[in-house]
C-alpha positions in Angstrom: 0.0 0.0 0.0 2.8 2.4 0.9 4.4 1.7 -2.5 1.1 2.5 -4.3 1.1 5.8 -2.5 4.7 6.4 -3.7 3.5 5.6 -7.3 1.0 8.4 -6.9 3.3 10.9 -5.2 6.0 10.3 -7.7 4.1 9.8 -10.9 6.1 7.9 -13.6 5.1 10.5 -16.2 6.3 13.4 -14.0 2.9 14.4 -12.8 1.7 14.0 -9.2 -1.7 13.0 -7.8 -1.4 14.3 -4.2 -5.0 13.4 -3.3 -4.6 9.8 -4.2 -1.1 9.7 -2.6 -2.7 11.2 0.6 -5.4 8.6 0.6 -3.0 5.7 0.1 -0.5 7.0 2.7 -3.4 7.4 5.2 -4.5 3.9 4.6 -1.0 2.5 5.1 -0.3 4.8 8.1 -3.5 3.6 9.8 -2.2 0.0 9.4 1.1 1.0 11.1 3.4 1.4 8.1 6.1 3.6 9.6 7.3 5.1 6.2 3.7 6.1 5.4 3.2 7.6 8.9 6.4 9.7 8.4 5.2 10.8 5.0 1.7 11.6 6.3 3.3 13.7 9.0 4.9 15.8 6.3 1.7 15.9 4.2 -0.4 16.9 7.2 2.0 19.7 8.2 2.0 21.1 4.6 -1.6 20.4 3.7 -0.6 18.5 0.6 -3.0 15.7 -0.5 -4.7 15.9 2.9 -6.1 18.7 5.1 -3.4 20.7 6.8 -3.5 19.6 10.5 -0.5 20.2 12.8 -2.0 18.0 15.5 -2.3 15.1 13.0 1.3 15.8 11.9 2.5 15.7 15.4 0.7 12.4 16.0 2.3 10.7 13.0 5.8 11.9 13.7 5.4 11.0 17.4 4.4 7.4 16.4 7.5 7.0 14.2 9.7 8.6 16.8 8.7 6.0 19.4 10.7 3.5 17.4 13.9 5.6 17.7 13.7 7.5 14.4 15.7 10.7 15.0 14.3 12.5 12.0 10.8 11.9 13.1 11.6 13.0 16.6 13.1 16.3 15.3 10.1 16.9 13.1 7.7 16.1 16.0 9.5 18.7 18.1 9.3 21.3 15.3 5.6 20.7 15.0 5.2 20.8 18.8 6.7 24.3 18.8 4.1 25.5 16.4 1.2 24.2 18.5 -0.7 26.0 21.3 -0.5 24.2 24.7 -4.0 22.7 24.3 -3.3 21.5 20.8 -0.1 19.9 21.9 -2.0 18.2 24.8 -4.6 16.8 22.3 -1.9 15.7 19.8 0.1 13.9 22.6 -3.1 12.2 23.7 -4.0 11.1 20.2 -0.5 9.6 19.7 -0.8 7.7 23.0 -4.3 6.4 22.2 -3.5 5.4 18.6 -3.8 1.7 17.7 -3.2 0.3 14.2 -6.2 -0.9 12.2 -6.4 -4.6 11.5 -5.4 -5.5 8.0 -8.3 -7.0 5.9 -6.3 -9.5 3.9 -9.0 -10.0 1.2 -9.4 -6.3 0.5 -5.6 -5.8 0.4 -4.7 -8.6 -2.0 -2.7 -6.9 -4.8 -3.8 -9.5 -7.5 -5.7 -8.0 -10.4 -9.0 -10.0 -10.9 -9.1 -11.7 -14.3 -12.2 -9.8 -15.2 -10.4 -6.5 -15.2 -8.3 -7.6 -18.3 -11.4 -7.8 -20.5 -13.0 -4.4 -20.1 -11.9 -1.1 -18.8 -15.4 -0.5 -17.4 -14.7 -3.3 -14.9 -11.8 -1.5 -13.3 -12.6 -1.2 -9.6 -11.5 2.3 -9.0 -9.9 5.4 -10.6 -7.0 5.0 -8.1 -6.1 1.5 -9.4 -6.4 2.8 -13.0 -3.8 5.5 -12.1 -1.5 3.0 -10.5 -1.7 0.7 -13.6 -1.0 3.7 -15.8 2.1 4.5 -13.8 3.2 0.9 -13.9 2.8 1.0 -17.7 4.8 4.1 -18.0 7.7 2.7 -15.9 7.6 -0.6 -18.0 7.6 1.3 -21.3 10.5 3.6 -20.1 12.5 0.5 -19.3 12.0 -1.2 -22.7 9.0 -3.4 -21.9 6.2 -2.9 -24.3 3.1 -2.4 -22.1 1.2 -0.6 -24.9 -0.3 2.7 -24.3 -0.4 4.1 -20.7 -4.2 3.8 -20.5 -4.5 2.3 -17.0 -6.1 -0.9 -18.3 -4.6 -4.4 -17.6 -4.7 -5.7 -21.2 -2.7 -8.5 -22.8 0.3 -6.2 -23.6 0.6 -4.9 -20.0 0.2 -8.5 -18.6 2.9 -9.7 -21.0 5.2 -6.8 -20.2 4.8 -7.4 -16.4 5.5 -11.2 -16.9 8.7 -10.4 -18.9 9.8 -7.8 -16.3 9.2 -10.3 -13.5 11.1 -13.0 -15.3 14.1 -10.7 -16.1 14.2 -9.6 -12.4 14.1 -13.0 -10.8 10.4 -13.0 -9.9 7.7 -15.6 -10.6 6.4 -14.4 -14.0 2.7 -14.2 -13.1 1.8 -11.1 -15.0 0.0 -9.8 -11.9 0.6 -6.6 -9.9 2.2 -7.6 -6.6 4.0 -5.7 -3.8 7.3 -7.3 -5.0 6.6 -6.0 -8.6 5.8 -2.5 -7.4 9.0 -2.3 -5.3 11.1 -3.5 -8.3 9.4 -1.0 -10.6 10.0 1.9 -8.2 13.7 1.0 -8.1 13.8 1.2 -12.0 12.0 4.6 -12.1 
């Protein structure tokens, strides 16, 4: 999930989709992904992709800082200095009370249902379409013919993913997986 957020934040075609990135970073942060919590602390402080909220920013940085992250501790302290005493008290309480959401394994499976490859109208969401488009752009940029960057999992995209997976020591399934997204982000 964090890697999907990164795909939106650093669009393969040079554009950014801050709102989608904010949604994905939020989902991952709520599950306890530390990198996403740190990024959400930054986004919340700046109001990029999410509403500007310094109390939320403090909470996310405080959660990451609990694990010994010095950068997060520094940013937490910077945000604390910008908060009024009552805001800081609320932010500290929110960080103390925070518990990660439970992961729903079924809804977080990164496999693309077979039905999606037949018709673009069956794509589950605009977010996934944008992620597929970014995957296609990265594949094409690296010499794998994924066809046009239309956000649809067609035969060319599936074949390009399979070839990329094979060339990079992965099981050539032609499906979008966390391992695939990580490898593609490294090739960006």
